N, C-alpha and C positions, 0 to 999 in steps of 0.2 A: 798567509804570513810571507814577508817579503823581507830580504836584507838591504839595509842601506848604507852607505857608506861615504866616510868624510875621509879626506887624505890632502895632505899637501905634497906637490911635487916640484922637483927642481931640475937643474941640468944632468945632477947624476941621480934621477929617477925618483921615486914615491920616497915620502920620508916617513921610514916606518914609526918611530916614535909617534907620530899625528895620524896614524891609520884608525880612524875607528868604525867599527862594524857593529851595527844594531838592528834587532827585528822591528820590523811595521807592517802598517796594512797599506795598501794600494793606494789610499788615500792621505795617508798621514806618515809619509816617510821623513819629513824634515820641518822644524818649526825653529822659529827665533830664540826658544829657549834653549834647545838642544844645540843648535849652532854657537849660540853666543856662551855656551860652556866649553864647548869643545875648543873653542878660538881662545877663550881666556887660559883653558890649561896646553894649548898647543904654543900659545905665545911666552908662557912662561918656561915653557921645554926649550924654545927655540933661544930663548934670552941667553939660556946659560950655554949654548952652542955655538951659536954664532955672533959675528961684530953688528953687521947691517943687516936687516932683515926687512922686505918688501916682501908684503901680500896682494896678490892679485884679486878683486871680487869681481863677479858679473852683477845681474840685477836682481838675482833672487830675492825673494819677499823677504826671508828670512835674513838676508845681510843686509838691508836697507831698514831694520826698525830702528825707528826715531826714538832719542830721549824723551821722557818725560816733559820737560822743559821746551822740547821743540815741536811737540805734537801739538795741532791745533783742531778747533772742532770742523768737521763736516757737514756737507748738507744733510744727511740723515741724521744730524745731533739735534735734539730737540732747543727749541727757543729758548728755554730756561737755561740748558748745558752751557749755550753759547754767550746767554747774559752773563752766568757765573765766571764763563772764560778770561771775559772783559772786565769784569769786576775785578776778579783776582789781579789782573795785569793795570789797574787803575785807569782803566781807559772809559773816558766817560761817554754816555749814548742817552738820548731821548726814551724813556720808558716805552713812548709810543713806536718807536722804530719796529717794522715788521723782520721776519727773519730775514729777508735777502738783504736787508740794510744793515741789519747787524754782522752776517757774513763778508759784506762789503768791508768792514771796521775791522772785522778778524784778519782778512787779506792784507789790509794797508798795514797792521800792526803786526804782522807773523813774524815771529821770530826766524833766524837763520836755521837751516835745517843741521841737525846733530845728530849722529849714527851712533847707536850704541858701540857698535863694531870698530868704529874710531875710538870712541872711548877705551875701549878695552885696549886695542893696539896701542894708543898713545902711552897708557899706564906700562907697557912695556918696551917702549921706544920702539915701535913696529910701523913700518911705514903702509898704509893702505893705499892700492890703487886701484881705481874703479873704472870698469870696463866702460864703453859706451852701449846703451841700450841697443840689443839685436846686433849686438856683432860677438856671436860665439864663435866668431873663428879666429876672431884675437886673441881666445882664451886656451893656452895650450892645453891646459887639464882636459879640456873637451876630447880631443884625439885620442889622449892618454886615456881616458874611460873607456871610449869605444874599445881600444885595443884591449884593456882589463877584462872587459865585460864578455869578450869573443873568446880571451882566454880560457876565464873561468867556464864558458860553453862550452868548450872542448874538454877540457879536463874533468867538467863535471860527469862520474859515472855512477854517483848513489843519488843524486838526486835529495842529499840531508843537507840540513843547514849548516851543523857542525860539522860536516866535512867541508864544506864552502869556507868556512870561516877560516 
């Protein structure tokens, strides 16, 4: 079992009310459900404290969960599922179309991407700034995480999770 941490950082340091520490396995340390729940409660807390709020997010998969309306079928989807998606959007197609042609239609009629995290942020008038892919050096929290992990390693003498928390 491991500990995982979510937190906001500003020029003043860690935003203590946003710190979330939980136990997890090595394979399952974060998912979009946990992240979105944390984001919602953190945005609500921030809205009561600050006037202008912007949160930068990297490209972790849990930051980029699409809304139901902007999720499209993938190549791994069944032909029936792709046909249903097209029919639900009243997009006409010949029944004899093969899966590849149906996917071309999906791509042509694909809705704009809308992320769940953007919806939550909008609810609280919080601006989301998305970092470019593979540019973790632009994310100031990366350096801070490294410093925090080193501090915990140096201070951890009991190796008990409750003491680390």
